[in-house]
C-alpha positions as CSV (number, residue, x, y, z in Angstrom):
1,M,-0.1,-0.3,0.2
2,G,1.3,3.3,-0.7
3,E,1.7,6.0,1.1
4,N,-0.8,8.3,0.1
5,R,-3.4,5.2,0.4
6,R,-1.8,4.6,4.4
7,L,-2.3,8.9,4.8
8,A,-6.3,8.3,3.3
9,A,-6.4,5.4,5.4
10,V,-5.4,7.1,8.7
11,V,-7.7,10.0,8.0
12,K,-10.6,7.8,7.2
13,L,-10.3,5.9,11.0
14,A,-9.7,8.9,12.9
15,Q,-13.1,10.4,11.1
16,G,-14.9,6.8,11.7
17,M,-13.9,7.2,15.4
18,A,-14.7,11.0,15.6
19,A,-18.0,10.3,14.2
20,A,-19.1,7.6,16.2
21,H,-21.8,9.0,19.2
22,T,-21.2,5.8,21.5
23,P,-18.6,3.8,22.6
24,R,-20.0,1.0,20.8
25,E,-20.1,2.3,17.4
26,S,-16.2,4.0,18.4
27,W,-14.7,0.2,18.9
28,R,-16.2,-0.8,15.8
29,A,-15.4,2.3,14.0
30,A,-11.6,1.5,15.3
31,A,-11.4,-2.2,14.1
32,L,-13.1,-1.6,10.7
33,G,-11.1,1.5,10.1
34,A,-8.1,-1.0,11.0
35,C,-9.4,-3.8,8.9
36,Q,-9.6,-1.8,6.1
37,A,-6.7,0.1,6.4
38,L,-4.3,-3.0,6.0
39,E,-6.6,-4.6,3.7
40,G,-7.3,-8.0,6.2
41,N,-10.9,-9.9,6.3
42,F,-11.2,-9.7,9.7
43,A,-10.3,-7.8,12.5
44,A,-11.1,-7.3,16.8
45,L,-10.8,-4.7,19.4
46,S,-9.9,-6.1,22.8
47,V,-9.4,-4.4,26.2
48,W,-7.3,-6.1,29.0
49,E,-9.5,-6.7,32.0
50,R,-6.5,-5.9,35.0
51,E,-9.0,-7.0,37.6
52,R,-10.7,-9.7,36.0
53,G,-7.0,-10.9,34.5
54,R,-8.6,-11.0,30.6
55,L,-8.7,-9.8,27.4
56,R,-12.3,-9.0,26.2
57,V,-13.2,-9.1,22.8
58,L,-15.1,-5.5,22.8
59,V,-16.2,-6.0,18.7
60,N,-15.4,-8.5,15.9
61,V,-15.5,-7.0,12.4
62,G,-15.3,-8.5,8.8
63,E,-16.1,-12.3,8.3
64,L,-17.0,-13.7,11.0
65,A,-15.9,-17.6,12.3
66,P,-18.7,-19.6,13.6
67,G,-19.0,-18.6,17.1
68,E,-18.1,-15.4,16.6
69,E,-20.4,-12.3,17.1
70,E,-20.2,-8.9,16.1
71,F,-20.3,-7.3,19.9
72,P,-19.9,-10.5,22.0
73,E,-21.5,-10.3,25.8
74,D,-18.5,-12.2,26.8
75,E,-15.7,-13.8,24.6
76,T,-13.0,-13.3,27.1
77,Y,-9.5,-14.8,27.2
78,P,-6.8,-15.1,30.1
79,V,-4.0,-13.1,29.8
80,H,-2.0,-15.8,30.3
81,Q,-2.6,-17.4,26.9
82,F,-1.1,-13.9,25.2
83,P,1.4,-13.3,28.1
84,E,3.3,-10.6,25.6
85,I,0.3,-8.3,26.5
86,T,2.0,-8.4,30.6
87,E,5.5,-9.5,30.3
88,F,7.3,-8.9,26.3
89,L,5.2,-5.7,26.0
90,H,6.0,-4.5,29.4
91,E,9.8,-5.8,29.4
92,R,10.3,-3.6,26.0
93,W,9.0,-0.6,27.5
94,A,10.7,-1.1,30.7
95,A,14.1,-1.1,28.0
96,G,13.2,2.3,26.7
97,G,11.4,0.4,23.8
98,E,8.2,1.5,21.8
99,P,4.9,-1.3,22.2
100,N,5.6,-2.2,18.2
101,A,3.1,-4.5,16.3
102,W,4.1,-7.5,15.7
103,V,3.2,-10.7,12.7
104,E,1.8,-13.7,13.5
105,T,1.2,-17.1,10.6
106,D,-0.6,-20.1,11.4
107,E,3.0,-21.7,11.2
108,G,4.0,-19.9,14.6
109,P,5.3,-16.2,15.3
110,A,6.8,-14.3,12.6
111,A,8.7,-12.1,15.2
112,G,9.4,-12.1,18.8
113,R,9.9,-15.4,21.0
114,P,9.5,-18.4,19.4
115,G,6.7,-20.0,20.6
116,Y,5.5,-17.2,22.7
117,C,2.4,-16.7,21.1
118,H,0.8,-20.5,20.4
119,Q,-2.6,-19.7,21.5
120,R,-3.3,-16.9,18.5
121,V,-1.5,-19.6,15.8
122,T,-4.0,-22.2,17.2
123,A,-6.9,-19.7,16.6
124,L,-5.7,-18.9,13.4
125,R,-5.6,-22.4,12.0
126,R,-9.2,-23.4,13.7
127,R,-10.6,-20.0,11.9
128,G,-8.8,-20.7,9.0
129,R,-7.0,-17.5,8.6
130,R,-3.5,-17.3,7.4
131,C,-2.1,-14.3,9.5
132,C,-2.5,-11.4,11.7
133,V,-0.9,-8.4,13.0
134,V,-1.2,-7.6,16.5
135,A,-1.1,-4.0,17.7
136,P,-0.7,-3.1,21.2
137,I,-3.4,-0.1,22.3
138,V,-1.3,2.1,25.1
139,Q,-3.4,4.9,27.5
140,H,-1.6,7.0,29.9
141,G,1.9,4.7,29.5
142,R,-0.3,1.4,30.3
143,A,-1.6,-1.0,28.0
144,W,-5.0,-0.5,27.6
145,G,-5.9,-3.4,25.0
146,E,-4.7,-4.8,21.7
147,L,-6.1,-4.4,17.8
148,Y,-6.2,-7.6,16.0
149,V,-6.5,-7.9,12.0
150,A,-6.1,-11.2,10.4
151,R,-6.3,-12.9,6.4
152,T,-7.2,-15.4,5.1
153,A,-5.5,-18.2,3.7
154,D,-5.5,-17.2,-0.2
155,A,-4.0,-13.3,1.0
156,P,-0.5,-12.8,1.0
157,L,1.4,-12.4,4.3
158,F,1.8,-9.6,6.7
159,T,4.6,-7.9,6.3
160,R,7.4,-6.3,8.8
161,S,6.1,-2.9,7.0
162,D,2.4,-3.9,7.8
163,A,3.4,-4.0,11.3
164,D,4.8,-1.0,11.4
165,F,1.6,0.4,9.9
166,A,-0.5,-1.2,12.2
167,T,1.4,0.4,15.5
168,V,0.2,4.0,14.1
169,L,-2.9,2.8,13.7
170,A,-3.1,1.3,17.4
171,A,-1.8,5.3,18.3
172,V,-5.3,6.7,16.3
173,V,-7.3,4.2,17.6
174,A,-5.8,4.8,21.0
175,A,-6.2,8.8,20.6
176,G,-10.2,8.3,19.3
177,L,-11.3,5.3,22.6
178,A,-9.7,8.2,24.9
179,Q,-11.8,11.1,22.8
180,T,-14.8,8.6,23.2
181,E,-14.0,8.0,26.9
182,R,-14.1,11.8,27.7
183,L,-17.6,12.3,25.5
184,E,-18.9,9.8,27.7
185,E,-18.1,11.0,30.4
186,A,-19.6,14.3,30.0
187,R,-22.8,12.6,28.8
188,R,-22.6,10.4,31.9
189,L,-22.2,14.2,33.8
190,A,-25.2,16.1,32.0
191,F,-27.8,13.1,32.7
192,T,-26.7,12.0,36.2
193,D,-27.5,13.5,39.7
194,A,-24.1,14.1,41.9
195,L,-25.9,13.3,45.2
196,T,-27.4,10.0,44.3
197,G,-26.3,8.5,41.1
198,L,-29.3,8.7,39.1
199,A,-30.6,9.7,36.3
200,N,-31.8,13.1,36.5
201,R,-34.4,15.4,35.0
202,R,-32.9,15.8,31.8
203,A,-32.7,12.8,31.5
204,V,-36.1,12.0,32.1
205,D,-37.5,14.6,29.9
206,M,-35.5,13.4,27.1
207,R,-36.8,9.7,27.8
208,L,-39.9,10.3,28.5
209,E,-40.7,12.4,25.4
210,E,-39.1,9.4,22.6
211,A,-41.5,7.2,25.1
212,I,-44.7,9.0,24.7
213,E,-43.5,9.3,20.5
214,R,-43.2,5.3,20.8
215,H,-46.7,5.3,22.6
216,R,-48.2,7.1,19.7
217,A,-46.8,5.2,17.2
218,D,-46.8,1.7,18.2
219,G,-49.2,1.5,21.4
220,V,-46.1,1.4,23.6
221,P,-47.1,1.3,27.2
222,V,-45.5,4.1,29.3
223,S,-46.0,4.3,33.0
224,L,-44.7,7.2,35.0
225,V,-44.0,6.8,39.1
226,V,-43.6,10.1,40.9
227,C,-42.9,10.3,44.2
228,D,-41.9,12.6,47.0
229,L,-39.7,11.5,50.0
230,N,-41.3,13.1,53.3
231,G,-40.0,14.3,56.5
232,L,-36.6,15.7,54.6
233,K,-37.3,19.4,55.8
234,K,-37.4,18.3,59.2
235,V,-34.3,15.9,58.9
236,N,-32.5,18.7,57.4
237,D,-33.6,21.5,60.2
238,T,-33.0,18.9,63.0
239,L,-30.0,16.5,61.7
240,G,-28.4,19.2,59.4
241,H,-28.1,18.8,55.8
242,A,-25.2,16.1,55.8
243,V,-27.9,13.9,57.3
244,G,-30.8,14.8,54.9
245,D,-27.9,14.4,51.8
246,R,-27.3,10.8,53.2
247,L,-31.2,10.5,53.4
248,L,-32.0,11.4,50.1
249,E,-28.5,8.8,49.0
250,R,-30.3,5.8,50.7
251,F,-33.9,6.5,49.2
252,G,-32.1,6.8,46.1
253,S,-30.5,3.2,46.7
254,V,-33.8,1.8,47.9
255,L,-35.6,3.5,44.5
256,S,-32.6,1.6,42.0
257,L,-33.7,-1.5,43.8
258,C,-37.0,-1.2,43.2
259,G,-36.8,0.1,39.8
260,A,-35.1,-3.4,39.2
261,M,-38.2,-5.3,39.6
262,V,-39.0,-3.2,36.1
263,P,-37.4,-4.5,33.2
264,G,-35.4,-1.3,31.5
265,A,-37.2,1.1,33.7
266,L,-35.0,4.4,34.5
267,V,-34.9,6.0,38.0
268,A,-34.1,9.6,38.5
269,R,-34.0,12.1,41.0
270,L,-35.7,15.3,39.4
271,G,-34.5,17.7,42.3
272,G,-34.8,18.1,46.0
273,D,-36.8,15.6,47.8
274,E,-38.6,14.3,44.1
275,F,-37.8,11.2,43.1
276,C,-39.8,9.4,39.6
277,L,-39.5,5.8,37.8
278,L,-39.9,5.6,34.1
279,A,-40.8,2.5,32.9
280,V,-41.5,1.7,29.0
281,G,-42.4,-1.4,28.1
282,P,-43.7,-3.3,30.7
283,S,-47.4,-3.3,32.3
284,A,-48.8,-0.7,34.8
285,D,-49.6,-3.5,37.1
286,E,-45.8,-4.4,37.1
287,V,-45.2,-0.6,37.9
288,V,-47.9,-0.7,40.6
289,K,-46.2,-3.5,42.3
290,A,-42.8,-2.1,42.3
291,A,-44.4,1.3,43.4
292,D,-46.3,-1.0,46.0
293,E,-42.9,-2.3,47.2
294,L,-41.1,1.3,46.6
295,C,-43.8,2.7,49.8
296,R,-43.1,0.0,52.1
297,R,-39.1,0.0,52.0
298,A,-39.3,3.9,52.3
299,A,-41.3,3.4,55.4
300,E,-39.0,0.6,57.0
301,L,-36.1,3.8,56.4
302,E,-34.5,5.0,59.6
303,L,-34.8,8.6,58.8
304,G,-37.7,10.5,57.1
305,E,-41.1,9.5,57.2
306,G,-41.8,7.3,54.5
307,V,-42.7,8.2,50.6
308,A,-45.8,9.8,49.0
309,C,-46.0,7.9,45.8
310,G,-48.2,8.7,42.1
311,V,-48.1,7.0,39.3
312,A,-50.3,7.3,35.9
313,S,-49.5,4.8,32.9
314,T,-51.0,4.6,29.4
315,E,-52.3,1.3,30.1
316,D,-54.8,3.0,32.9
317,D,-58.2,4.6,32.3
318,I,-56.7,8.3,32.3
319,G,-57.8,9.6,28.3
320,P,-55.4,10.2,25.4
321,V,-51.8,10.7,26.4
322,R,-50.7,12.8,23.6
323,S,-47.5,14.8,25.3
324,A,-44.8,14.0,28.1
325,R,-46.1,16.6,29.9
326,R,-49.7,14.9,30.0
327,L,-48.4,12.0,31.9
328,F,-46.0,13.8,34.2
329,R,-48.4,15.9,35.5
330,L,-50.9,13.3,36.2
331,A,-48.8,11.2,38.0
332,D,-47.6,14.5,40.0
333,A,-51.3,14.8,40.8
334,A,-51.6,11.4,42.2
335,Q,-48.5,11.7,44.3
336,Y,-50.2,15.1,45.6
337,R,-53.0,13.1,46.3
338,A,-51.0,10.1,48.0
339,K,-49.4,13.2,50.3
340,A,-52.7,14.8,51.0
341,L,-54.2,11.6,52.1
342,R,-51.4,10.6,54.0
343,A,-51.2,7.0,52.0
344,D,-49.0,4.5,52.6
345,R,-49.3,3.0,49.4
346,P,-48.9,4.4,45.9
347,V,-52.0,6.3,44.3
348,V,-52.8,5.5,40.7
349,A,-54.2,7.9,38.4
350,G,-57.0,6.4,36.7
351,R,-58.2,3.6,38.9
352,E,-61.1,4.9,40.9
353,G,-63.5,4.8,38.1
354,P,-65.0,7.4,35.8
355,E,-64.8,10.2,38.3
356,D,-61.3,9.7,39.1
357,P,-60.5,12.4,41.0
358,V,-57.3,12.5,40.2
359,V,-57.6,12.2,36.6
360,R,-60.9,14.5,37.0
361,L,-59.2,17.5,38.8
362,L,-56.4,17.5,36.2
363,D,-58.8,17.9,33.5
364,E,-61.7,20.2,35.0
365,P,-61.0,23.9,33.5
366,P,-58.5,25.8,35.4
367,P,-59.5,28.6,37.7
368,A,-58.6,31.8,37.1
369,P,-55.0,32.5,37.6
370,R,-54.0,34.0,40.7
371,T,-50.4,32.4,41.2
372,G,-48.0,31.9,38.1
373,A,-47.4,28.0,39.7
374,E,-49.1,25.9,37.1
375,R,-48.8,22.8,39.4
376,R,-50.6,24.5,42.4
377,R,-54.2,24.1,41.4
378,F,-54.4,20.5,41.7
379,R,-51.8,20.3,44.6
380,G,-54.9,21.1,47.0
381,R,-54.4,22.5,50.2
382,R,-51.3,21.9,52.1
383,P,-51.9,18.8,54.4
384,P,-50.7,19.0,57.9
385,G,-46.6,18.6,58.3
386,G,-46.6,18.7,54.3
387,R,-44.1,20.8,52.6
388,A,-45.5,24.2,51.4
389,P,-46.7,23.9,47.6
């Protein structure tokens, strides 16, 4: 491959990784770009999981052998089968060398210590591949994983020049992965509540909008639980905000546990003492069951005074739900009814017959505006000991 073609291949790989929006897309772009650049027929990207002592395959691309998957769930190999990643390369780096790529064939190593990588040779033969080039990926001065590109039996062997080029590609991949990780961390911070580690209001708003679109298009059930942690103000006033924060964290853990009862549920802290659970797909009864368990567990917390919990689901008799705002307002209204009643179980919108108080109150014409708070009109009077609206 000429220098210009190789330069173009490097640029294409970098652009592919830069255009990725998720780690998986970035992994695939890295492997696919390297495979094309080295004119291989198969490529894989693997990460060294030090805590497990295993090399885990993140993605396979190209012509997959039987049993290989593009994004394998748990394709891992003990690193002692590939000692070069922990020993050979480390020794070279310690001596001031660079983590250069090397070539292996189905007849044995073409570079490096004789017999050092017998597992790779066996794998080549088993999968009908003739040769491979292995390039270490290094981040922050330590081995992160490796890039692996192979050719079939009818293709020419990789050369030393190909290995040198693979070293360059691995450096480009390392830079792309670092950028992906930074972007992923920025996204995580943007959509995560710092105190509890749950999702935040921004994440809920985005997911709920998408969910309602799916409901309108395909009739997918969407259920929302809104809950208010009782007694937080009292804890803050009498024991201090540090203790109040611990109560919020503890309740967040309980909510996460109960959310796990509902497949795919998103649990979040909306702000202050308000939390929610959003489920897309599971039945309303499954969600109510999880909300029931949440109320029970919240009542057992050492601090606080339980939780007021409201549920609204498109599966219940709440009228057409054409917007995320309506479902949220119904769940919120149900939560305020639970608070007013001092209920120890969730209030579910639409389950009290044709004159369901939550739905009726939400749908009745609003009175002449006297305040700027939209939610205040269906919160009702503040219950004794409750917080101000």
